[in-house]
N, C-alpha and C positions, 0 to 999 in steps of 0.2 A: 594056422593063419598068422600067430601072433611072433612065432620065431622062426619065421616064414624065413628071412633073411640070413639068419644065423643058421639055418638048414642050409642055405646056397654056398654062402661060407664054408661048412662045412665038408661040402662034395669037394668043394677046388680043391682042399686044402688033406681028403679024407687020403688021398696017393701016397703022402708025402709020408716018413718015418716018424714024423711029429704029431702031436695032441693037435688036433682043430684050435685056433684061437679064439681067445676067449672075448667077452663083450671089452668095447672101447670102454676109457673112463671119461673122458667127454662124448657126451653126445647132446647134439644140438639140430630141433627145437626139442625140448626136454618134453617126454611124455605128460600126457593130459589128463585127464579124470577119468576116473574106472567106466567101462563101458559096459552097459547092465546085460547078461547073457542072452534076454530074451530079441534085445536091440540089436549086438551081434549077429544072431543068427538069422533074422530076420534084413540086415542089410548081407550077408552071405549070398543069403538065397536071390535076392535081388541082382548080387554083382553074376552068382554064376549062371543066371538066367539072360544078364545084360551078355555077357560073356558067349553065350551059346548061338545067344542073337546076330550077333557080330560076324561070329564063324560062316554063318546059314545066309547074311547077309552079303558077305563080299562072295560065296561061292555065286550067288542069283547074278550079279552086279560081273564077275568076268567077262572080260569083254565090252566093259561100259566103262573106261577111263572117264567119261565127265560125269556120270555118278561117283565112280571110286574114290576118286579126290574129296570127298564131300564125308568118307569115313572117319577121320578125325573129329570132328562137329560132332559126330556119335556117339562115338565110345569117350569121349574128353568128361561124361557125365560119370559114368560107371567107374573108372581108369580113375579118378580123382577121389570120387568113395572109397576103391580099392587102398591107392594109397596110404588115405587118412587113416584107414580103418589099419593095415597093418602095421604101423609105425604108431597106431594112438596117442596121433596125435588132436583127438575131439575136444576141447578145450572148453565150451559151455553145451552146457544139454538141450538149448537148440538145435544144437547141429546135428546131432541124430536125425527131428524132422529135415531138416536144410537136407540130408546124405537123400532120405527118402522121394522126397522133391524133384533131387538131381534125376537119380535111378527111371521115377518116372518120365523126365526130360526125356531122357537119352532113349527112354522106349517112345517114345511117341516121334523122337528123330527118325529111331530106326522105321518105323513104318511108314514115315512121312517118306525115305528114301527109296526101301520098297516099292513102294507104289511109284518110282521117277521122282517125285522131287524133292527139294533144299529149299524149301520158303525161306529159312529165315537171311539164304543167301540175298533175298532180297527187303527184308527186315529195315527196319529203321526202330532209333532207338537205342534200346541196351540189347546186346547180341555178345554171344560169348563162340569164340570158334577156336583151334586148335591145328597145330600141323605137330608132323615128327620130324624130331631135330636131327642133323645131319649129325651132332656129337656124340648122339649115343642109341639114338634110335626111339629117345624116347617121347609118349605125347605129353605134349607142352600146351597149358590154354592163355591163352589173351583176351581180351573183352575189348569191345567196338564200343562207340555211342555214335550212331548213325542219326545225322540228322533230318528231321520231319521231311523235307523239302528235296531229300537226296533223291535222285533218281539215276537209272543206267542210261545216260543218255549222249553220251559219250563226249561230255564236257567232263576236263579232269578237276578234282577237286584239292581243297585245304585238307593236309591231314594234322593233327597234331598230336605227339608222344608223349604220355600221363604219364608219369614213374610215381608208383604208392610210397610212401614213406614205411618205415621198419616197422613189425608187428609181428613179434617171435609166434602170434597164434596164427599166422594167417595164414593156416594150410590151405590146401587148393581147395575144399570143400568152403571152408571161410572167403575163399577169393570168386568163385563161381556166384556167390552166394552176394558180392558184393556189386558183382560185376552185371549179373542180373535184376539189381533193386539199388542200388544206392547209385542218384545224380549225378553227372560229370560237375567237377568243380569248374568247369570251366568251356561253356557249349557253345562252342563258333556257329552262324548258322550257315545254312548248306555245305557241310564239313565233316569230317571223320576225327574221332579223338580213336586215337588207339591205346587201350593199357596193358603192358607187357607184363607179366609175372614175373618172369628176372630167378628164375631160380630162388625163388624165397627170400631171402634177407640180404644178397650180401650187394645192396644198393649198385644194381647192372654191369657188375666186372667178372673179369672172367668167362663163363659159361653164360652168366648174364647179358654181359655184352653181347656175343653172339645171341642171344635170345632176343635181342634188339633188332638186328639183322635179319634174322628168319622168319620173323614175325612179321615185320614190314613187307617184306619177299613175298610175305603165304598173304598179306592182305592188297597187296598191289597186284596179285591174280586173280580178284573176284571184285574189285572200284577202280573206278576212275580215280585215280591221284595224280595231281599236279605235285611233281619231282621238287621245283623249284618254290615251292610254298609249303615246308615240313618244317614244322619244330619239334624243339626237344622243351618240356616243362615239369616240372616236380615240384614236392614241397617235405621237407626233412630229408629223411633217407634218397627220395625222390628227386629234391635239389640237389643232393650231392649225386645222383647220375646225371642231373641235366649240367650242372659244371661239369661233371667230366665228359658226357658226349660235346658238351658245348667247344671245351677245351681240347681237344684230343680230335673232333671232327669236325672242325665249324666249319666249313667250308660248304658241308652237305645242306644244311639248317637257314631256313629263311628268319629264325628267328632262336634266341635262346633264353628262357625263361627261368631259373633258379628260384624255389624261394627258401630262406634258409640253407640245412644241408653242412656239408664241412669239404673242404678245399686241399686239406693237407693231413698228413699222419703225426707229424714232431706237436705242433703249435694244441690242433686240436684234442690229444690225445696227454697233454701234460707230457711231451716227454724231452725235453730241454734239460733237467736236473739227470734224466736217467741215461741219457746220449752213450756214454760209455760201456755201456751194460748190453746194447746189440753189435752185433758184426757189424763189422765193415761195411759188406755186403749186402744186409738186409739193410741199412740205410741209405747207400746206394738205391735199393732195388723201390723204393721209396718212390723215383723220381718216376717208375710205371706209371701210376695212378694220380698221382698229388696233383691235381689241376693246376694250383699256385703258379706252380713251373712251368706251364703251359700258356699262362694268362694269356700272352702276349696274343693271340694266334683270334683269343676272342674277338680282334680288331678285323677279324673276315667276316661276321656277320653280325646280327641285330640282337644286341643283350639289353635283354630287360630283365632285371634283377629286383626281388621283393625281399624285403626281410620284419618281423618285429621289431618297434624301436627298445622291446626292453626282453627280447629273444636273445639267450646268450648264442645261439648259432647265430648272429648280426656279425661274428666276428669274423665271420667266411665270407661273407659278403665286403665285408670291413676289409678283410685281406687283399680280395682280389682289386677290387677298386685302388687303392694303394700300388700294387704292383701297377695295374693297366694306366694311371699318374706319373709315373714314373717312367714310361715308356711315352709320354705324352700322350696318350688317351684318357677321352673323360668316361666313363661308365655309369651310365642309364640304372638309377637304387631308389627304388621307392620304398619311402618306410609309413609303416602302419602307428599312430602316432598311442603310444601308453599302451603298446600291445604287445604281449607273450609271442608262443610260441601258435601263432596260425593266422591267417590270413583276416586284416582289420577288413569292413566294408568300402569303406569309403575310399584308400588305396587299391584294396581287389581291383573295384572298378576303372581307377585307372591303369590300372597293371593289365586288364582285360581290354579298353580302349589303345594303349602302347603298343602291344602284341599284335592286335588286327590292326591295327597301322603299317608294321614293321612286315608282317606275313602279305599283307598285300601288297605291297611293293617287289614281292619276291626276292630272290636269290640272287645277285653279283654273280651273274656267271660269268664274265670276262673283269673284271678288277684289274686297275691299270698296275697298280701295287700293292704286294704283298709282303709280308712281315708273318716270318713262321719260324718256331721254336720247337726242338723236339728232344727228347734223348734218346728213343730206339727208336730201327726201322719199321718195328710194329706202326708208329705215327707216324708215317714220311711223306705225306701226299696234304697240301695245301691248294685249293683249287689250280692254276698251271704247273705247279712244282711240286717234284719228286725228289725226296731224295735217296739215291739208290743205295748209296755206302756212305759209310762214318769215317772217319778217323779212330774212334773210339767209343763205345758204347758205354751210356750211359751218363758221357758228362754234354754238355749244354752244344747243342749243334742249332745253328741258327740261318736263316736265308731273309734275305731283305732284296726284292726284285721288282722290276720298274719297267713296264713299256711305254718304249721312245720311238723317236719317229724315224729310228736306225734301227731298232729292232726290239733288243732288250741288254739290259746292266744290271748287273747281281751283281752280290757280294756274300762272300761266304763265311762260315763258322764252323770247326770241325765238320767240317762235309768230304767225301771223298770221290764220289760221284753223283750226278744230276739230270735230270731229264727238264726239262721246257716245252709243253705244248697247249703256247695259247691261241686260241681261236681268232683273234683278230689283230693281226698284224698289222700293222701301218704302209709296209715296204713289202714288195714281193721280193727283195734282194736283203734280206735281214744283218743284221750284224750284231753279235751279242758280245759283252761283255762282261768276263768274270772277274772278280778281285782287282780287275786294274787291266787285262789281258784281253786284247782284244782275239776275237777266233772266229774263225771260218761257220758255215752254216749252208744249209742246202736252202736252195729257192723254194718259194711259196707256189704252191700248186690250188689253181683253182678246184682243182678234182677232189682231192685228196686234204685229209686232215693235218695238219705241219708238226712237227716235234723233234727234238734235238736234244742227245745227249752226249755230256763229257764226264771225262774221269781224271783224276789228276794220278800223272807220272815223273816221278821226281821232283815232286812239288809245283810243279806246272800241270796248268789244266789241256786236255789235248781230247778230241774227238773217240768217244768211249768205242771200244770192240768186244765184238764177244767173246766171251771168256767159258770154259768150263771148269776153272778151278773151283775149288770148294771157297765160299763166302759166303759171310753171315748177307739176309737179304729180307726185305717184309715178308714176316709171315715164316721165316727161319732162321731166327734169331735168338733164341731163348726168351727168359730162362726155362727151365724145368717146367712151370706152370703155363707156357704157353700151349705144350702140348692137349693142354686137357679144354682149349678155346675150340677145338676142331674136331674130327673123325677120331677117335680112337679106340682100341683094342688093347685090353688087357691081356698076358699072355704067361700063366703061374707054370711054374718049375715042373718038369713029368717023372724025375727021376732023381733019386738020392743026392745031395750035393755033395761038398768037398768036407763041410765040419757038418757036424749033429747040431751045434748049439746058432749057427752060421743057416743053416736051415729051418731052424726053432723062430729064428728072428726074421726072416724070409714070410713066412707063413701066418704069423703075425702080423707084418705089416702090411700085408697083402690085405689080408679081411679086414684092417683096417679102415686100409683105403677104401675097398667096398661100400663098405658101411658106413663113413664119411660120404662118400659119392653118393652115394641113395638120401642121406638124409639132409647134408645141408646144400645140394644140384640137385634136390628132388628125382631121379631119374635113375636109370640103371647102365651100369656100366657092363659093356660087351667083354665077353670073357671066352676066349678060344684056346684051347690047346696045342703046342707047339705043332700037330699034324694035321692039325683043322685049317693051318692061314696057309690061306693063297693068296696066290698073284695077284687079285682084286684086291683085297685087304692091306698088300701089299702098296699098291700102286695108290688105294685113296684113302687112306688110313695111317697116322701115326702109330706106333708100335710100340708098347708096352713093356716092357719084356722085365720077370720077377727072375731071381735064381741066381746062378756062377754056372760057367764053365761046366760045370760038371752034372747040375742039374735041369737047365736048360741049353737043349742044343743051339736054338739060335743065338743064344749068346755065346756060347761055345764058335759057332761059326761066323759071327759077324768083331771076334773079339781082337782079329788078327790087323782090323781096316779100326777100330776106335783106341784113342789116346792113352790103354792103361794096359796093364801087363800082369795076367792073376792067376795064379797057381796055387796049390795046396796051399804051400807054406809062406808064398808074400804078393802082395798084393801093392805094385810099381803107379803110380799117379803126382805128375805136376814135379816129376825128378824126387820124388821119392818112395821110399819103403813103408811099406805095414803091414803089421804081423795079419796073415792071410787069414786066419780063423778068426780075428776080431776084428775087424772090419770089411765092408759091402761098399762098392760104389755107388754113389746116384751121380747120376746125367743123363744128359739133353743131349742130341748128335744130329746131323744128316745118317737117317737111313742109308747104309753104306750100297742095299739093294734098292733103294729109291732115293735117290737127294734131295726129292723134291719134297720129302717125309719125313719127321722125327723120327729115331729110333730113343728111347726112356730105358735107364735100366733103375729099377728097384725105385720107385718112386708113384708116387699118386699126387694129388694137390698139394702144396709144402704148408699150407695154413690152417690145416683141419682142428686143431687146438692149438689152443690161447687167445683164437682170435675170434671164436666163431659169436661172441656176445656182442661185438661189435664189430660193425661192418668197415670202420675206418684202418682198424687194425689189420682188413685182412688183404695184405701185401706177400708175397711171395717170401718164403723164408728161408729156402736155399737159391742158391744161381747157378751158372751152367752145369754144374760139376761138385758134391761132395764128396768126400770120404768121410761113411758113418760108423759110429762106435757099436756091435751090436749086443754089447753091456747097455744101451740107453735105448728105448720102444718112444713111439711118435710120442705120448702122453709125455715125456717128457724131456722131447728135443724144444727146449726155450732159449733164446739168445743163445744158440749158439752150441749149449749143451749138448755133446753124445756128437760136439761134428768137429771129428779130427782135422779138417783142414777142408775148404771149398773156394771157388772163384770162378772166374770168367775164363773162357776160351774167348781169345782173340778174333780180328774180325777175319782174320780168316780160315776158324774154326779149329786155332791149336792151340796148345797149353802155352801160356806168357813165362 
């Protein structure tokens, strides 16, 4: 059990003519306390019994989908204990007893579901639930606080998403214990509070970001939620998550309530004096998650920020406040007097009152004016404005749009295609003006929603036309890390490659990637052989291919359609030739077999090393493509070391 993960990695690479990969240098979270053999044996027996019950229960519930949908709520207890045990991340002796109790709770739920009941689905107070993530088919836990007056009576209630702070010792066992016993920081009446686990300590970014959407979707399946009264809240790392979700997805929330946290990489990490050490592409990619760059978007929601007066993390709110002031907006910033990194009682009461009032008003569904900024099509929508294409990724794009008596008036920057879809135009024959150019628009029908799209052609806005040409678009824009925010499958080499040294490097990198996904993202990356990849996989998942044209038949098949040339003697990328035995390409590109999904070559998520212990440094370390040195391992690839070349594809997925 202790080395089960490494056995799995060995099995994947055993067919290669190289030794199995060794354990990586960087391990986060670090191992916990020693587990007494007697306790380990007891937990193993409990897990084995729970797995057997789960198999039998699933067989019993075949043909009963209304009951089968509750299986994750049963399995969450033994799966969480199993992960914690396998990864050796018990950090306190009391957690052994907690694990035993969780196994008991799982057995109780199993018996209840076998009898045709799921009483936790109607329970109030603190409740633990779970769902199966589409990213990697892993079971992911979350907690709920359901107010005592909640009833399933058809009335839709408010929901607050509460993000937890960083805790390097917050295993699933510790998380479930909190969610079963720790009262909610804020407990609004007649409402529900959702606590995502968020893939450990990544400030709800990357797969942790997807977790929020999946957990929220799962909650909506079972509870009556008012989509116009959802807020995002949190403190410390959770505050950073609230800043992120608030700034990048402002129009989805009735209120945004960050406490402390961070809003950027450079200032928070005191990197100003070290900027020359970072590759230009890495600094540019800070713009993916730096909420400070998206501050103007917070005008589109109700923002109530909190800071302790003497908390160092107050600097984050101060930065956001200054950025909003420069754009002409005043930010509500409640400060706890003489208080450090916590909520002060009086300020807490003020925050609670202000957020309650803001959420009660609900979202402004059809704002008259929208100001919106982004740097990537990953975050391309605000209320009734959608940016469909950029002139250039990772440069600032802005849209200011207003509903007028004549229709819509908008100004843009760094935008190449745009869609407007307001619900309340004041005329049935609208006029659209973009950047001073008046354009024809379709008539408004009372029977259908109204939407209009435009694109630039030779510097002028024209009605958008359907095109099959390859282009960057929402959720298909890179960088490499974007592939790991949705369903993906790892596909290892199946034959000997072009070079023995390259084979070894690929085996090590793949093993490390799988290990780091388990440790840092708390899931199990799906792995399939080339022969087992199905049409369904190609249709529904990003394919992460490892190897070279000789060792991986899928790479050989797709190579003519990718922007590289690769033989035993040379690798050609971005107009340059590299020695084929010492360089390997890592890239993300629309899959030629299904351009709605990605294909990735020779890379897992890119920030596993050197960033695990600070979520503010968990930013992409590689752009869309890179040429990597096979003499440098992932553990040593810091600040561009071991990267012979790297860059971004243009808006048509071509090499600049």
